[in-house]
C-alpha positions as CSV (number, residue, x, y, z in Angstrom):
1,M,-106.9,122.2,135.7
2,A,-110.0,122.7,134.0
3,G,-111.0,125.6,136.3
4,A,-107.5,127.2,135.5
5,L,-108.5,126.9,131.5
6,A,-111.7,128.2,132.7
7,E,-110.1,131.3,134.0
8,A,-107.6,131.5,131.0
9,L,-109.8,131.6,128.2
10,A,-111.7,134.8,130.7
11,T,-108.9,136.4,130.6
12,G,-109.4,139.9,129.6
13,G,-107.2,140.7,126.1
14,L,-106.6,136.4,125.5
15,A,-107.0,138.3,121.8
16,W,-104.0,140.6,122.4
17,L,-101.8,137.9,123.3
18,F,-103.2,135.5,120.5
19,A,-102.6,138.8,118.4
20,A,-98.6,138.8,119.6
21,V,-97.7,135.2,119.4
22,L,-98.9,135.2,116.3
23,A,-97.0,138.1,115.3
24,G,-93.3,137.3,117.6
25,G,-93.5,133.7,115.6
26,L,-94.2,134.9,111.9
27,V,-91.2,137.2,112.9
28,R,-88.9,134.5,114.5
29,G,-89.5,132.2,111.6
30,F,-88.9,134.1,108.6
31,S,-85.7,136.8,110.5
32,G,-85.0,134.5,112.7
33,F,-85.1,136.6,115.9
34,G,-87.6,139.0,117.6
35,G,-90.4,136.6,119.3
36,A,-89.5,137.3,122.8
37,L,-89.5,141.7,122.0
38,I,-92.9,141.1,120.7
39,Y,-94.5,138.9,122.5
40,M,-93.4,140.1,126.1
41,P,-94.3,144.2,126.5
42,A,-98.3,142.6,124.9
43,A,-98.1,140.3,127.9
44,A,-96.8,142.4,130.1
45,A,-99.9,145.0,129.1
46,V,-102.1,142.0,129.8
47,L,-100.9,140.1,132.3
48,P,-98.8,139.6,136.2
49,P,-95.2,140.1,135.0
50,V,-94.4,136.6,136.5
51,W,-97.1,135.5,134.5
52,A,-96.2,137.0,131.2
53,L,-92.9,135.4,131.6
54,I,-94.1,131.9,132.8
55,T,-96.0,132.1,129.5
56,L,-93.1,132.8,127.5
57,T,-91.1,130.6,128.5
58,L,-93.5,127.7,128.1
59,I,-94.2,128.7,124.2
60,D,-90.6,128.9,124.3
61,I,-89.9,125.9,125.2
62,A,-93.0,124.1,122.7
63,G,-91.6,125.8,119.8
64,P,-87.6,124.3,119.2
65,V,-88.2,121.3,120.5
66,P,-88.6,118.9,117.2
67,N,-85.2,120.7,116.5
68,L,-83.4,119.6,119.8
69,P,-81.4,116.4,118.9
70,G,-80.3,117.8,115.8
71,A,-79.1,120.9,117.5
72,W,-77.5,119.0,120.0
73,A,-75.5,116.8,117.4
74,G,-74.1,120.4,116.4
75,A,-72.8,122.9,119.2
76,R,-70.1,123.6,120.6
77,R,-71.3,121.7,123.9
78,R,-68.2,123.4,126.3
79,E,-68.8,127.0,125.3
80,V,-73.0,126.4,125.8
81,A,-71.7,124.7,129.9
82,V,-69.6,127.9,130.0
83,L,-72.7,130.5,129.1
84,L,-74.7,128.8,131.6
85,A,-72.2,128.5,134.3
86,G,-72.7,132.2,134.8
87,A,-76.2,132.1,134.3
88,I,-77.2,129.4,136.6
89,P,-76.2,131.8,139.5
90,A,-78.0,134.8,138.0
91,L,-81.6,133.7,137.1
92,P,-83.0,133.5,140.4
93,L,-81.6,136.7,140.2
94,G,-83.5,137.9,137.7
95,V,-86.9,136.0,139.2
96,W,-86.2,137.6,142.4
97,A,-86.5,141.3,140.7
98,L,-89.2,140.5,138.7
99,S,-91.9,139.0,141.0
100,R,-91.2,142.1,143.1
101,L,-91.5,144.9,140.3
102,P,-95.1,146.4,140.1
103,Q,-96.8,145.9,136.6
104,D,-96.8,149.3,135.2
105,P,-93.4,149.9,135.9
106,F,-92.0,146.6,134.9
107,R,-93.8,147.4,131.6
108,W,-92.1,151.0,131.3
109,G,-89.2,149.4,132.0
110,L,-89.2,146.5,129.2
111,S,-90.8,148.7,126.6
112,A,-87.8,150.8,127.3
113,F,-85.3,147.6,127.4
114,V,-86.6,146.5,124.2
115,G,-86.5,149.5,122.4
116,L,-82.9,149.8,123.4
117,L,-82.0,146.6,121.8
118,L,-83.7,147.4,118.4
119,V,-81.4,150.7,118.3
120,G,-78.4,148.3,118.5
121,M,-79.8,145.9,116.0
122,I,-80.5,148.7,114.1
123,M,-76.8,149.9,114.2
124,G,-75.3,146.6,114.0
125,W,-73.6,146.9,117.2
126,R,-71.2,144.4,118.0
127,Y,-68.6,143.4,120.4
128,R,-65.1,142.9,118.7
129,G,-62.6,142.3,121.6
130,P,-61.0,138.7,122.7
131,L,-64.1,136.0,124.0
132,G,-62.0,133.9,126.9
133,D,-63.8,131.4,128.9
134,A,-64.2,134.4,131.6
135,L,-66.2,137.2,129.0
136,V,-67.6,134.2,127.8
137,G,-69.1,133.4,131.1
138,M,-69.6,137.0,132.4
139,I,-71.7,137.3,129.3
140,G,-73.5,133.8,130.3
141,V,-74.4,136.0,134.1
142,I,-75.8,138.8,132.3
143,G,-77.6,136.4,130.4
144,G,-78.9,134.9,133.1
145,F,-80.2,137.6,134.8
146,L,-82.3,139.3,132.1
147,G,-83.9,135.4,131.4
148,G,-84.9,136.1,134.7
149,L,-86.1,139.6,134.9
150,T,-87.4,139.8,131.5
151,G,-87.6,136.1,129.4
152,M,-85.0,137.7,126.8
153,A,-81.5,135.9,127.9
154,G,-80.4,136.6,124.3
155,P,-79.1,139.4,123.3
156,P,-75.6,139.7,125.3
157,V,-75.4,136.1,123.6
158,I,-76.2,136.5,120.3
159,V,-74.2,139.3,120.1
160,F,-71.2,137.2,121.8
161,Y,-71.8,135.0,118.4
162,M,-71.8,137.6,115.7
163,A,-68.6,138.4,117.5
164,A,-67.4,135.1,117.7
165,G,-67.2,134.1,114.3
166,H,-68.5,129.9,114.1
167,A,-70.7,129.3,111.4
168,P,-74.0,129.7,111.2
169,A,-75.2,125.9,111.6
170,V,-72.6,125.8,115.3
171,M,-73.9,129.7,116.3
172,R,-78.1,128.5,115.5
173,A,-76.8,125.1,117.9
174,N,-75.6,126.4,120.4
175,L,-78.1,129.5,120.4
176,L,-81.3,126.6,120.5
177,V,-79.7,124.7,123.4
178,F,-78.9,127.2,125.4
179,F,-82.5,129.4,125.4
180,L,-83.4,126.0,125.3
181,A,-81.2,125.4,128.9
182,V,-82.0,128.2,130.2
183,D,-86.5,128.4,129.6
184,L,-86.3,125.1,131.9
185,L,-83.9,126.6,134.4
186,V,-86.9,129.5,134.5
187,L,-89.5,127.2,134.9
188,A,-87.5,125.1,137.4
189,T,-86.9,128.4,139.6
190,L,-90.5,129.4,139.3
191,A,-91.9,126.7,140.5
192,V,-89.6,126.4,143.6
193,S,-90.2,129.6,144.4
194,G,-93.6,128.7,144.0
195,L,-94.3,131.3,141.2
196,L,-95.8,128.6,139.3
197,E,-99.4,129.1,139.0
198,A,-101.9,126.7,137.1
199,V,-103.4,129.3,135.1
200,P,-101.0,131.4,133.1
201,V,-99.6,127.6,132.3
202,A,-102.5,127.6,131.0
203,I,-102.6,130.4,128.5
204,A,-99.3,129.4,127.8
205,A,-101.0,126.0,126.6
206,L,-103.5,127.8,124.4
207,L,-101.0,130.2,123.1
208,A,-98.5,127.4,122.2
209,P,-100.0,125.6,118.8
210,V,-100.1,129.4,117.4
211,Y,-96.5,130.1,117.6
212,M,-96.2,126.8,116.9
213,I,-97.8,127.1,113.6
214,A,-96.5,130.7,112.7
215,N,-93.2,129.9,113.4
216,M,-93.2,127.1,111.0
217,A,-95.1,129.9,108.5
218,G,-92.5,131.9,108.7
219,A,-89.9,130.2,107.7
220,R,-91.5,129.1,104.9
221,L,-93.0,132.8,104.3
222,F,-88.7,133.5,104.2
223,N,-87.1,134.4,100.3
224,P,-83.6,135.1,100.5
225,A,-83.9,137.6,98.0
226,L,-86.4,139.7,100.1
227,A,-84.7,139.5,103.5
228,G,-83.5,143.3,102.5
229,V,-87.8,143.4,103.3
230,Y,-87.8,141.4,106.2
231,R,-85.6,142.5,108.4
232,P,-87.0,146.8,108.4
233,L,-90.4,144.9,108.6
234,A,-89.6,142.5,112.0
235,Y,-88.0,145.4,113.1
236,G,-91.5,147.7,113.0
237,V,-93.5,144.9,114.9
238,I,-91.1,145.4,117.3
239,A,-91.0,148.8,117.7
240,L,-94.8,148.8,117.5
241,S,-94.9,145.9,119.9
242,A,-92.8,148.1,122.8
243,V,-95.0,151.2,122.0
244,I,-98.4,149.7,122.5
245,G,-96.7,148.1,125.9
246,L,-96.5,150.8,127.2
247,P,-99.1,152.7,130.1
248,L,-99.8,155.5,128.0
249,W,-102.9,153.7,126.3
250,D,-104.6,151.8,128.9
């Protein structure tokens, strides 16, 4: 592990990763979303696609673990199970597709995907139709595939919960349990596939404390009276990350 840590410290662009983790953690802390949207384009500019996914998954696991007992108690676990039933078979397909993508096409596609999601968030896209188990399972399939391919299982699931009308506490608990389960499934898939390498794990170990502290700082900075300022700021940071992550600037 000492050799992997030394190689991690010598990674080109490590300072850029720390900046992305700091920005992503702050945005997630005060807005409740956007950490992966900020981190992944930046990571894809510095690391191979699979390494970017490994580091995101590990730092994303580290952040919410202290909140898991409360979330488990407050979650609608049957609903989460239906989502996971769809995600489990689709997630390895996403990891498989990621492992075969060259870095530059992945970066172009990821920045375009983040840009599309950003447009959707700004325009307030929502699903207004009926929400049966079949649809919930299909949302899990889409979320699982995107989680394996991009590390971002959240967008389709968040749109679903915005349409479901749950109380904010239930929505937050369900999302925390689902995302943590997806992250663990991504790690297991990477390990079984022989893709979980020591160097990106060491990079994640360096980044995780910064991400956790930034999350806590972002939450402390949040002032409900200034909520209208934070959201446009988060959108701006996400857009900047997507643009900077393009191969144009190499």
